[in-house]
Every structure is written in structure tokens, then in C-alpha cells.
N, C-alpha and C positions, 0 to 999 in steps of 0.2 A: 731653515728650509723657504723654501717659493713657489710649492706647488700649486698650482690653480687649476679651475674648472673651465673645461669651455661647453658652454649651452650656446643651443643654435636655434634662432629666431629666423626663419626663412635665410638661412645660410649666412647671419650674421652671427657675430658672436660675443658675449658680453663676458668679461670675465670676473669673478666673485672670490676671493679667498675660502680657502678650503676649509678655514676653523670656523665661518657662518655660513656655509651653504652645505647641503646634501644634495646629490646628484645621482638619481636612480637611471642608468642607461634603458632604454628599450630593448625587448629582446629582439635577437635577431633574427632577420625572417628571409633570407635569399632563398633562391630558388635551387634544389637540390640536385647533382648533378650524377648523370647515367643511372638514374635509379637509387642511386646509394642512398642510406640513410645520413653519410655526413655532409652538410651543408658546406657553401665556399665561404673559406675563411680569412677574415681580415685582422691579422696577429702582429706581435710586435717580438722582439728579440728582447731579450732580458739578460741583466749581467747577475753574477754569485754574487757583487759587493753591493747591488742596487738596494739593498737594505730592505723591511719590513712593509713601505709604500710601495712596491712596486706593483702588486696587483692593484691597487687603486688608482695611481697614475696611469696604466694601462686601461684600465675601467672607464677612467674620466674622458678619456679621447674615442671610446666607443670600440675598443678593439673589442673583438670577440674571443681572443686566442692569446696564448703567449709563449713562446719559446723557450724552454727551461734547460740547464746544462745540469747533469747528473755524474760529474767526472768519475771514475772509477776508483780512483785512491782514495776518494773523500769517502766510500762505502765500503773498500773492503780494506783494513788497516792491519790486519793479521790473515795469514793466508786460510782462505776457508771458511772466514767469519765475515759477516756482511751486516751492516746495520745502514738505515735509511737514516741521514744525518738530520736534524731537528731543523733548519733552515730551507731544507729542501721539501720535507713532509710540508711546513707550514707555505712555502711558495705556490706548492701543488692545491693545498686546501683553500687558501685565499683565491685562486683562481676559480676555481670549481664555485665557490661559495656565490663569486659573482657571475654566476655564469659564461665562464670563459672555458674553452678548451683548451688543454694544456696538452704540449709538444715537448715528449722529454727527449733530450739527446744520449745517448749512450757514448760514450767518447771518452778517447785518451788513454794514455799510459798508466802503468801502476809500478811505483819502484820495485815493488815486490816481486815483478816478472821481468824486472831489466828496464822500466821503463820504457818509453816511447810507443811506435806502434806494434802491435803484437804478429809477431812475423815467424814464429815458430810453433810448432803443435801444441808446446805447452801452454802458452802463453794465449794462443788461440784458444784452447779450452778452458782456459781460466779465465777468458775476458766472456766466453758463452755464459759461464756458471754467473758470474757477476749479473750477466744481462738479465738472464733468465729470473736472478733474486729480483732485479731492480721491478722488472715487468709482473712478476707475482704481487711483487709489495703494492703495486698502483693497480691491481686488479679491481675494477669495478671505479676506478678514478681516473685510466688515464688506457686511452686507444691509441696514440699517434707515438709512434718512437724513429728517430733517427737514430740509425747504424753508422756510427761516426760523425764525424763532421769535418769536411773538405780532406778527404785522406790521400788525395792526389796533392797536398800543399803541406806545410810547414805547421797547420794550427795543431796546437797546445804541445808547442816545441818540440815538435817531430820532424823527421823527415819526409820529405815525397815518397810515398811507395806506390808500386805498380797496380795495375788493375786487375792481376792475374793475385797479388797478396791480398786486396780487398775480398776477390770473390771468395779468397780460401779462408779468409774469417768468415765470411757472410754465409757460408754453408754449412758451419758449424753452429752459429749465433743464429739464423733465423731459426732453425728447427726448435732451438733451446727456446727463445721467446714465445714461440706458437706452443708448445707445453705449458708455458705459465700461462699464456691467454690468447687461444685461439683466435678472439677476435681483433686481436691486435693488427694493428696498419703497420705495416716495416717500411720506412723510408730508407732512400741509396746513401743517405750520406752527404748531402750539399757539393754535389759536382759542379766545378764552375763553369764559367760560360765558355764558349769555344773560342776567343778572338785571343786567350792568350797561351795558347799551346797546348790545350786541354783535350781537342778532337780526338787525338790520338790516343788517349786515355782512354775517351769514354767509346770511341768504336771498338778497343778492346773489349771493354766491360760488357760491350753488347753483343760481340762475336764469341765470347767465352763463357756467354748463356748466364751472365751477371741477372737479368731479368727474373731468373726463377727463383732469385735468393731475397727478394724483395718485394713488394706489393704495391710500390710508384716511386718514381722519381722525385728527388730533391734537388734542388738547381737553386745557382747564385750567379744570376746574372749581371755581375757587377761590369762595369764601366766607364768608370767616373773617370778614371786617368785620361781619358781621351779628350777632354774639355768640352767645348760646345758639340763636338761632333755624339759625344757620350749622352745622347737622349734616353727618353723611353720607349723612342720608335726603335733603337738600335737594340734595347733590352729584349723587348719583347721578339724581336726578329728571331734573338739566340735560343730564347725559349722555345719558338716555332721550330728552328731549324732542328734543336735536340729533340723534341718530340717527333719529328716527320723521322729521325736515324731509328728512336727507339720503336714506332710503328711498324719499320719495313723489319727490325729483328723481331718483331711482336705479329708476324703473321700479318701486318696490315691492321689489325687491332689496335685503338685507343689505349694509352698508356697516361695514368692518373699523374699529374705534376704537381707539386707542391713548391713553392718558390718561396723556400725556407728561409733566405737571405735575400733581401734588396735592399741599396742604398744611394744616397749620396752625403758628402760632407759637406760641412760648411766652414773647412778651416778658411785662414787665410795663407796664400800661397799654392804652389801646384797642387792640381786635383781640386781643391776647393771652390765651390758656387755659393752665389749671395742664398742667404734662407728664405728669400722670398721664391726664387728658383728654385731652390730644393722641394720647397713647397708644392710649386706648380708641377714638377718632375712626378712628385708621389701622387699627386692625385691623377695626374695621366696615365701612370703606369698602373695603379690600382684598376682603374676603366679598362682599359688595353686586356689586362689579365683576366677582370672578372669575365670579359667577353667570349673568352674562349670557356668551351664546355667541359675540356678536358681538364683545365687549371683549377687547383681543387682549394687552393690559399695563398695569399701572399703575407710573410711576417715583414713588416719593416726593419731595417736596421739601423737606429735601435730604439729603445725606450729612451735613453739618457745618453748624454756625452760620459765617456770614460773617462775623461780625464779634463785639466785646464790650460793643456799645452794649444792655444789656438793655431797654430802653424800646424799641429800635427794631424794629419787627416783622420788617423784613427781613433783619436779622442773626442772628433766632432760630428759623428752622426745621429744624435740624438734628436728626438722629437724636444726633447727637454735638455736645459744645461745640466751640467757635473751637480747643481744643487736642488734640480727641479725646478729650476725657473722656466716657465713655459716660452716655447719660440713659435713661430709661424708655421713650421713643420707638425705642431699637434693641432694646432687649429686649421690645418688642410686635411691632417688624417681625422679628426672626427667629422669633417666636414664631408669627406668620399664618404667614409663609413655610414653616416645618418642617410646619405642620398642610397648608397648600395641597399641597406636594411629596409630600403622602402619599397624596392623593386621587387618583383617577381622575375623577372627574364632581361637580360639584355643583349644587345647584339649587334655585331659593325655591321652598317650596311653600306661603309664607303672607307676604303683605305687608302694609304698611300705614305711612305715614309716620311715625305719631306712635303705632304698636303695635309689639306684638314683632314682627321678623320671624324665621321658621322657614325653616330649609335642611335638604336630604337629601343626605348625601356619600356617594359609593362609595369606598370605600379601596381602594387599590391592589390588594390581594390579594383583592378581593370582598366585603368585610365592609361593611354599610352602617350609618352613624350619623346621628341627627338633631342640629340644632344648634340652638336658641333662644335669639336674643340678648334680654337685660334689657330691658325698656322704657325706663331710662333710658340714652339714646344717650351720657352720659358713664361708662357703668359698662362694663369689658371684659367680653368675651364669653367663657365659658368653652366653652373647645376641647377636643372630645373628642380622645382619642389613638385613630389609626386603628390601629397595628400594638402586638401586644402585644409 
């Protein structure tokens, strides 16, 4: 394993072998949104097979949250009998011990109920019982739960299903979750961006009253397939558009949005970007998202590469390589996380999809700084130092 520590010094980095270094990230202290006790979260998606070093690897790049799978099939092996697997409990406990907020995904089918998405009354009720068990088991440890992952797609080896089918599940699962923990925050389950044919699905979700059965939206604004056009500007415009539609459906009131997946692969070939470009995009998107008061957090996809095939996009989204060797993306993540931790407010003062964006930040100590992003989105931003 080649896990390494990113240490910041005026936003430069010194790489130190983990075996001889101890790194303690400073506590995360951005502003709270909308009077809520939940702070802006800058997190990472983790994989089931990432291993026991997962939480520490996220901590070393200053993440303050991790997104964790809790597959139904791994928790209910016999009908009506539930057990939190040891690896899942350890993943949650490790995150909490390092002051990271867990976001747990309630997801995917169970062969005991036909596999695939729960589309029958019986399977929906069974899913709700599983969800209630998980939420109750983690009461006092986990507040954030996603109700499924990418229902409109084929994640988890399932077939796409309608917005109405999702709402039919949510209207049973949502009250079950609230029975288990009234303080739980239920997210909408990773709705795709609207450039890949999902706007109709999202509009139906809103028209059928989907917002009544979730507490916030979770969205996945991927556009890396568009090559040089798929910049962070396009992604944040997608998020803004989804929020505008949701606000309209919500009587003009803002809706909390969690960007629970976002990323770019550095594979060779179609859809891939150079690691340095991905690193610059990462920092730019995090700044753009954090400047929107209704965006509650971003979970970058993902912590480490999920395979070793360099031509496969799905295997090359990580901050770390498959064997936890550090990539430029890891240093960029640590840099922007460190900066955001040092500010109490961040706002856009000039915008433009193809022109420089200017931010004004208020440092935690009251000092104000201005950030102007380079016109080229593939150029890394020059982040000022808030604290002397």
C-alpha cells in the first residue's frame, strides 16, 4: 500500500509516508446554511471493498464526510432477520472517530424479494422494514440517509424505473425512517443531472409530490462524457436548474441540495481527462458549490480507483489509485478543503459560464479575501491564505 499524507504549508504539499507520520486534520468550521445545525460538507464516496484504511485515507485529505453503502442484501439474509455487518459498523465508527459525518445509502435489491428494485407492495414494505432497522441501528451515529442510489438508472444491476415507482417506495420508507429516528435527514437518492434525458423523470418526481417524502435532494451532475465542454460550469448550471425546478414545486421556497456524487475520470481514451485537469476541475466545482447557500455538501467520486484498467472510465475516478497511491486530485481536494475550512462565508460576486468567476470570502477571523478563477477551467485556482 502506498497511502501518503498531504500536509499543507501555504497551500504547498509535502508527502510523508504514513508509517512515520501522524496527521490530525483541524476541525471543520464552515458556515451553517439556513440556520441549520448541519454544516457544509466536503466528502468522499467510498467503495464497499476499499478496506479498513478507508476512513483514514479520507481523513488525510481533510474530508469531513464519507458516503457509505448499506446494501439491503447484506443486512437481511433471512426474511425478517436483520444484522449490521461488521465491516459496515466499523466503517461508520471509524468515520465518526475521525470527526467525519457518515452519509449512509439505503440501497438496491434483495434476492429474498425477487432482487432488483422493490416494485411490488410486498417488496416495498420489506425494504421499508430494512431501512427502519438500519436507521434505528445507527441512531445517535448517523443522521444523513439516501433513499436508494440513482433510481432512474441501472445502478445495483437493476433496471431504470419511473418517478412514480420511486415515490411509491418513498411514501412507505420515509415514515418508517422517521419512526426510527425523527432527526434523520432523508435524501432523494442520487438524481442524475438533466442533460442525459432525466429532466422528464425529475419533473414527474416533482409533479407527483416527491418532495413530500424526502427532506432534501441529492443530485449527481456528471458531464465528463462531453469532453472539454463538460467543465464545472456546466455541472453547476445543472445543479442550479434542478434547484430552480424544485423551488417552483416547493412554492418558491429553497430546497436543500446535496451533491452526493460528482467527479471526472482520468482514464486514457474516451471521457478521460489528465489528472491535473481533474484536480483543477475539482477545486473549481467545490468553490462554485460552496458559494450556493442551499448546497449543503459535495461528495467527490471517489476515494480511490475501483480497478486497474486504465482505459475504463469507471475504474479511474479516485483521488487515490487502486493501491492507495496518491494522485494530484488528492492534493487538490486537501487544498480546497483546507481553504473552505478557514472561511465563514463564501459568495460569488461575478459569474459567467465562459468567463472568470470572482468570489469573496470572509475568513473565520473576519479578514476578507477575493478569489478570481483563471479563465481556463483546466487551470488550478490560486487560493489565498486566510489565516496568517
